[in-house]
C-alpha positions, 0 to 999 in steps of 0.5 A: 500500499502506497501513501498519499503524496504530500501536497505542495504548499500553495502560493498565496492568493492576491488580496481583493481590493474594494476601493475606488480605482478612479480615487488614484491617480493613473500615469494618464492623469499627468501631463508628462510624456504628452509634449508638455514644456517645463514651466517658465518661471515668468519668462516673457520671451519663453511665453511668447515663444510658446504662444507663437508655437501653439497658435492654430494656423487660422490665427496667422 
């Protein structure tokens, strides 16, 4: 008669999280990587340059 094999220990199950996922900030909620320029610290020339770069063509 053979003995039953010993069961291997199971990995713990991941915990269920019941919080609201919309309360957390995702990577899409930031402007990083979307072409945003670093903030200019009151530099009027940089502000004008950005304004002229981003002006739509029908405003020329």
